C-alpha positions in Angstrom: 0.1 0.2 0.0 1.2 3.4 -1.0 -0.3 6.7 0.4 0.4 10.2 -1.1 1.9 12.9 1.1 3.2 16.2 1.6 6.6 17.3 2.9 8.8 20.2 2.7 6.2 21.4 0.1 6.5 18.5 -2.3 4.3 15.6 -2.9 6.2 12.0 -2.1 4.3 8.8 -2.6 5.3 6.8 0.7 5.0 3.3 1.0 2.9 2.2 4.1 2.7 -1.7 4.2 3.0 -4.9 2.1 5.2 -5.6 -1.0 6.5 -2.2 -2.3 5.8 -3.9 -6.1 3.3 -5.7 -8.0 3.7 -8.2 -10.5 1.7 -8.4 -14.1 2.3 -10.6 -16.7 2.4 -9.3 -20.1 3.5 -11.2 -23.7 4.3 -14.2 -21.3 6.8 -12.6 -19.4 6.5 -11.3 -15.4 7.4 -7.7 -14.5 7.7 -5.9 -11.6 6.4 -2.3 -11.2 7.2 0.0 -8.4 4.9 3.3 -7.4 7.6 6.0 -9.6 7.7 3.0 -13.1 5.5 3.9 -16.2 3.3 1.0 -17.5 0.5 0.4 -19.6 -2.3 0.3 -17.4 -4.5 -1.8 -20.1 -2.2 -5.0 -20.2 -4.7 -7.1 -22.3 -4.2 -3.8 -24.9 -0.6 -3.8 -24.1 -0.2 -7.0 -25.3 -1.9 -6.3 -28.8 0.2 -3.2 -28.9 3.5 -5.1 -28.0 2.5 -8.2 -30.6 1.9 -5.4 -33.3 5.2 -3.9 -32.7 6.9 -7.1 -32.8 5.0 -7.8 -36.2 6.3 -3.9 -37.6 9.7 -4.5 -36.7 12.2 -6.3 -39.4 14.9 -8.2 -36.5 17.0 -10.7 -36.9 19.9 -12.7 -34.9 21.9 -9.6 -36.1 19.5 -6.9 -34.9 20.8 -4.6 -32.0 18.0 -2.8 -30.5 17.7 0.5 -29.5 14.6 0.9 -26.6 14.2 4.3 -25.9 12.4 5.6 -23.4 12.1 1.6 -22.2 10.3 2.5 -18.7 10.5 -1.3 -17.4 11.9 -2.9 -19.7 8.8 -4.3 -21.3 9.4 -3.5 -24.9 13.2 -4.9 -24.8 12.2 -7.6 -22.8 9.6 -8.7 -24.9 12.0 -8.7 -28.3 15.2 -10.1 -26.7 14.7 -13.4 -28.4 14.2 -12.1 -31.9 17.7 -9.9 -31.5 21.2 -10.3 -30.8 21.5 -7.3 -27.8 19.0 -4.5 -26.5 19.6 -1.6 -25.0 17.2 0.2 -23.1 17.5 3.6 -22.2 15.8 5.3 -19.5 15.8 8.9 -17.3 13.9 7.3 -14.5 16.1 5.4 -12.8 13.6 3.6 -10.4 12.7 2.3 -13.5 15.6 1.2 -14.7 16.2 -0.7 -11.7 12.6 -2.3 -12.1 13.9 -3.5 -15.7 17.2 -4.9 -14.5 15.1 -6.9 -11.8 12.7 -7.8 -14.5 15.5 -9.1 -16.9 16.9 -11.0 -14.7 13.3 -12.2 -13.3 12.7 -13.5 -17.1 16.0 -15.2 -17.3 16.9 -12.5 -20.0 20.8 -12.2 -20.5 21.0 -10.3 -23.6 19.5 -6.5 -22.7 21.4 -3.7 -20.8 19.7 -1.0 -19.3 21.3 2.6 -19.1 19.9 5.2 -16.5 19.7 8.9 -18.0 18.6 11.6 -20.6 17.7 10.3 -23.7 19.4 13.1 -25.4 22.8 12.2 -23.7 22.5 8.5 -23.2 21.5 7.3 -27.0 24.2 9.0 -28.8 26.6 8.0 -26.5 25.2 4.0 -26.7 24.5 3.6 -30.7 28.3 5.5 -31.1 29.9 2.6 -29.1 28.1 -0.2 -31.0 30.5 -2.5 -32.9 30.2 -1.3 -36.7 30.2 -4.2 -38.7 28.3 -4.8 -42.4 26.2 -7.2 -40.9 25.0 -5.3 -37.8 21.7 -3.0 -38.3 20.4 -1.5 -35.7 16.4 -0.9 -34.7 15.3 2.0 -32.6 11.8 1.4 -31.1 10.9 4.8 -29.1 7.8 5.2 -26.8 8.2 8.8 -25.2 6.0 10.5 -23.6 3.4 12.4 -25.4 5.6 15.2 -25.5 7.6 13.3 -28.2 11.8 13.0 -28.1 14.2 15.7 -28.1 15.6 17.5 -31.2 19.0 16.6 -30.1 18.0 12.4 -29.9 16.1 12.8 -33.8 19.2 13.8 -34.5 21.3 11.1 -33.4 19.1 8.8 -34.8 19.7 10.5 -38.1 23.2 11.1 -38.0 23.9 7.5 -37.0 23.8 5.7 -40.5 23.7 2.2 -39.1 20.0 2.8 -37.2 18.1 1.6 -40.9 14.7 1.4 -39.1 12.5 3.1 -35.9 9.3 2.2 -34.8 8.0 4.8 -32.9 5.0 4.7 -30.6 2.8 7.6 -30.1 0.0 8.1 -27.9 -0.8 11.9 -29.7 0.5 12.1 -33.0 -0.3 16.1 -33.2 2.3 16.3 -30.2 4.8 14.3 -32.3 4.6 15.7 -35.8 7.6 18.0 -35.6 9.4 14.7 -34.7 8.0 13.3 -38.2 9.3 15.7 -40.2 12.7 16.0 -38.8 13.1 11.8 -39.2 11.8 12.7 -42.8 13.5 16.0 -43.8 16.2 16.3 -46.4 19.9 16.8 -44.7 21.0 19.5 -43.2 23.5 21.1 -40.8 21.0 20.0 -38.1 19.8 17.0 -39.2 22.7 14.7 -40.8 22.7 11.5 -42.5 19.9 10.4 -44.9 16.7 10.5 -43.8 14.2 8.3 -42.9 10.9 7.0 -45.2 7.4 6.7 -44.0 6.1 2.9 -44.5 3.3 2.4 -42.3 1.4 3.6 -39.4 -1.3 1.2 -37.4 -3.3 2.2 -34.2 -4.5 0.3 -31.1 -7.1 1.1 -28.8 -5.5 0.3 -25.8 -7.9 3.6 -24.1 -11.6 2.2 -25.3 -14.4 4.1 -25.0 -12.2 7.6 -24.8 -10.4 9.6 -27.8 -6.8 8.3 -26.8 -5.7 5.6 -28.9 -1.7 4.4 -29.4 -0.3 4.6 -33.2 2.7 2.5 -34.7 4.9 4.4 -37.2 7.2 2.5 -38.7 10.3 4.0 -40.7 13.0 2.8 -42.8 16.1 4.3 -45.0 
């Protein structure tokens, strides 16, 4: 059990009693979730969402997956069996700790999670992936409603090893600038060849509301 309290003028979530996490099963995997971590509230809908992401992304045993804004590691862990390596990136440290425990809980060995702001961590991680003719990087991004920082988009554009992006959004109006920046011609701001739009599919994760998730597929 948790309770919201105000201390020193700041609202905090305080653990009162019982386990300090809950367990949820998704796509056959077990996930530990603590109070500060993001997790989709509609689990059956999330199952459809993540399976659709798997069907959209072109993955194989030579693929290195960048799971940007990975939360508790759901996407990376679910897709780990289909790729060579997964790097999850998340700004909320408690979510990263959950993600590490979730990988251990599910006996996943090819996943590494990095705590930090995406605009600083993504370039470091992407640039440290060994370059080879066989290796291809697929980035799956599931950012907050406001979308990705322009510096993250610039990094994704600049690294030519990133051949494919699967972009998950709950508000397509908010990410219109991201889509334009991914696909616009090469410039001083956005180096590297532009991505091209391939497809999109909507998943009704919030029935009886105006909200839904959209999966955009980009390649180059």
